[in-house]
N, C-alpha and C positions, 0 to 999 in steps of 0.2 A: 343659311345653312345652320342647322342646329347641331351642337356637339353634345354627345351623351356623356354624362358625368358618372363615373364608376367609383364607388366608395371602397377603397382598398386600405382604409386606415386600420382595420382589424387584422390585416394580413401582414403588415410591415412591422418589423421588429422595432424600428425607430418610433413608431406611432403608438405602440401598445407596451407601455412601461410595466404594466402589471404582469402580463404574461412573460415578458422578457426577464423580469427579476425573479419570477417563479422558476423559469427555466434555468437561470444561472444558479439559483439556490439548490435546485435539484441536482444539477451537475456537480456542485461543490459537495453535497452530501454523498453522492455516488463516488466521487474521487476519494473522499476521506474514508469511506467504508472499504473501497478497493485497496487503498494503502494499508489500512488496518488489517484486513484479512491477509494481504500479501506479506506484511511484516510478521504476523502471527504464524503463517505457514513457513516462512523462512526460519524463524526461531525454532519451530517444531522440527524442521528438516535437519537443522544443525545443532540439535540438542546434545547435552552431555550424556553419553551412553554408559558411563560407569568407569570404574578403575580398570585400566588395562594391566595385564600381567607383564611386568617388565623384568627381564633377566638382569640382575645386578651382580657384577663380579664380586667375589668374596673379599678381595683386597681393598674394596672401597666401602665396606660396611662400617658402622660405628665402632664395632670391635672387629678389626680386620683379622682374617684368617689366612695365614701364609702357608705355603707348602713346605 
């Protein structure tokens, strides 16, 4: 009885180090870009929007004014 030999070395991750390292490198590049874009968006969303108008009582000014 003759057994048929099927070459699956190109399909397995453990046998193809070139395609595995390329895949891992591309995943790393994608993750770095995703974190970079996410961080930039978060900084943009929570940016400083200017000086707010704050009501300061007259008695707490540098030259206080009392009634």
